[in-house]
C-alpha positions in Angstrom: 48.8 49.8 -10.9 45.1 49.6 -11.8 44.2 51.1 -8.5 46.7 53.9 -8.8 45.1 54.8 -12.1 41.6 54.5 -10.6 42.5 56.9 -7.8 43.2 59.6 -10.3 39.5 59.8 -11.1 37.7 58.4 -8.0 38.3 57.9 -4.3 35.6 55.3 -3.4 36.2 51.8 -2.2 34.1 49.1 -0.5 35.1 47.0 2.5 32.8 44.1 3.2 32.6 43.0 6.9 31.6 39.4 7.6 32.0 36.7 10.3 32.8 33.1 10.4 30.2 31.4 12.6 27.5 28.7 12.6 24.5 29.1 10.4 22.7 25.9 11.1 22.5 24.0 7.8 24.2 26.8 5.8 27.9 27.7 5.3 30.0 29.0 8.2 31.0 31.8 5.8 27.4 33.0 5.2 27.9 36.5 6.5 31.2 37.0 4.7 29.9 35.5 1.4 26.8 37.7 1.4 28.6 40.9 2.4 31.2 40.5 -0.3 28.9 39.3 -3.0 26.3 42.0 -2.5 29.1 44.6 -2.5 30.6 43.2 -5.7 27.3 43.1 -7.6 26.4 46.6 -6.4 29.8 48.1 -7.2 30.5 46.5 -10.5 28.4 48.8 -12.8 29.9 51.8 -11.0 33.5 50.5 -11.5 34.2 50.9 -7.8 36.7 48.4 -6.3 35.7 46.0 -3.6 38.1 44.5 -1.1 37.9 40.9 0.1 35.6 40.5 3.1 37.0 40.7 6.6 36.1 37.2 7.5 36.2 37.4 11.3 34.0 39.5 13.5 32.3 39.4 16.9 30.1 36.4 17.5 28.3 34.9 20.5 28.3 31.4 19.0 31.7 30.3 20.3 30.2 27.1 21.7 29.6 26.0 18.2 32.8 24.6 16.6 34.1 26.7 13.7 32.8 30.0 15.2 35.9 32.0 16.3 35.4 35.5 17.6 37.4 38.7 18.0 36.9 40.8 21.2 35.0 44.0 20.7 38.2 46.0 21.4 40.2 44.0 18.8 37.5 44.3 16.2 37.1 48.0 16.6 40.9 48.4 16.3 41.0 46.3 13.2 38.3 48.4 11.4 40.0 51.6 12.5 43.4 50.5 11.2 42.0 49.4 7.9 40.3 52.8 7.5 43.6 54.5 8.3 45.5 52.4 5.9 43.1 53.0 3.1 43.2 56.8 3.8 47.0 56.7 3.6 46.7 55.2 0.1 44.4 57.9 -1.2 40.9 56.6 -0.6 38.6 59.2 0.9 35.2 57.5 0.7 34.8 54.0 2.2 31.6 52.1 2.2 31.6 49.4 5.0 29.1 46.7 4.0 28.3 44.5 7.0 26.8 41.1 6.7 26.7 40.4 10.4 24.7 42.2 13.1 27.2 41.3 15.8 29.8 43.7 14.2 27.7 46.7 15.2 30.4 48.1 17.5 32.5 48.8 14.4 30.0 51.4 13.4 31.3 53.9 15.9 34.8 53.8 14.4 33.7 55.7 11.2 32.5 58.7 13.3 35.9 58.9 15.1 37.7 58.4 11.8 35.8 61.1 10.0 36.2 63.5 13.0 40.0 63.3 12.6 39.9 63.3 8.7 37.9 66.2 7.6 38.3 65.3 3.9 37.1 61.7 4.4 33.8 59.9 4.6 32.7 56.5 5.6 29.2 54.9 5.5 28.2 51.8 7.5 25.7 49.7 5.7 24.0 46.6 7.3 22.7 45.4 4.0 20.4 42.6 5.3 18.5 44.9 7.6 18.6 48.1 5.4 15.2 49.7 5.0 14.1 48.3 1.6 15.5 44.8 2.3 14.0 44.7 5.7 10.6 45.8 4.4 10.5 43.0 1.9 11.9 40.4 4.3 9.2 41.3 6.9 6.5 41.0 4.3 7.7 37.5 3.4 7.7 36.6 7.1 10.1 35.9 10.0 13.5 36.8 8.6 16.2 35.7 11.1 19.6 34.2 11.7 20.3 31.0 9.7 16.7 30.7 8.3 15.3 31.3 4.9 16.5 35.0 4.8 20.1 33.8 4.6 19.5 30.7 2.5 20.7 31.7 -0.9 22.1 29.4 -3.6 25.7 30.6 -2.7 25.3 30.1 1.0 24.1 26.5 0.8 26.3 23.4 1.3 26.5 20.5 -1.2 24.9 17.4 0.2 23.1 19.1 3.1 19.4 18.8 3.2 17.6 21.8 4.8 14.5 21.0 6.8 11.2 21.9 5.1 9.3 22.5 8.3 9.1 25.7 10.3 11.1 26.0 13.6 9.4 27.8 16.4 11.3 31.1 16.8 13.5 31.7 19.8 13.1 35.0 21.5 16.2 37.2 21.1 15.8 38.7 24.5 16.2 35.2 26.1 19.4 34.6 24.3 21.0 37.9 25.4 21.1 36.7 29.0 22.8 33.4 28.2 26.5 32.5 27.8 27.6 30.8 24.6 26.9 27.3 25.9 23.4 28.4 27.0 22.8 29.8 23.5 23.8 26.5 21.9 21.5 24.6 24.3 18.6 26.7 23.4 19.1 27.0 19.7 20.2 23.4 19.2 20.9 23.4 15.4 21.7 27.2 15.5 18.8 28.7 13.6 16.7 31.4 15.4 13.6 29.9 14.0 11.0 30.4 11.2 11.1 28.7 7.9 14.5 27.3 6.9 13.8 27.9 3.2 11.6 29.7 0.8 11.4 29.5 -3.0 14.4 30.7 -4.9 12.1 33.3 -6.5 11.6 34.8 -3.1 15.2 34.9 -1.9 16.5 36.1 -5.3 14.1 39.0 -5.2 15.3 39.8 -1.7 18.9 39.7 -3.1 18.0 42.0 -6.0 16.6 44.6 -3.6 19.7 44.3 -1.4 22.1 44.8 -4.4 20.1 47.8 -5.6 19.9 49.4 -2.2 23.6 49.0 -1.7 24.4 50.4 -5.1 22.2 53.5 -4.5 24.1 54.1 -1.3 27.5 53.7 -3.0 26.4 56.0 -5.8 24.4 58.7 -4.0 24.9 58.3 -0.2 27.9 60.6 0.2 27.6 64.2 1.5 28.5 66.9 -1.0 32.1 68.1 -0.9 
């Protein structure tokens, strides 16, 4: 009933897209937690609803227990069907906030969807590599999978000590030619390297920028009707 009332004055909604996969010493749900939380914090002042995160995506970490994957074809179909369903309910502007780089194939769906729905818009937002977040992360140094750049208070696990030392980074190109078992053998604990942690002041500033960048897109990123 609240959403029916909302749709009388606005047609925006946010769909966070995550993944359930290994993150070294961090939560398996890191990508889903961050995608949903950054969306909620961005959307709250604008009074735009945020759906629960889609918790499963496309991952190459299937040799790590607790890292299930969808095929590319299935994932693309799921995203398409969710957009269709939201359209049928009256939503016309959908912000897809991705917390997982592996879900990139889903980006193409929005173009197909908008091509067949002239009155609809969808934006794909990889929040953790968006321009302002990426600029700050690069300035802090070596942001990567399962290292400090994903180590927020809400992605940590109780009772798990994160190493203080720096891990030598693993070249992404080398991983792309390996199967999942090969990836696990190379990564060992799952981190791509760099520092496992930075100060909370650093990561919370990165988070603040991510929330503001997401909010700006939700508020001003749509084309004029």
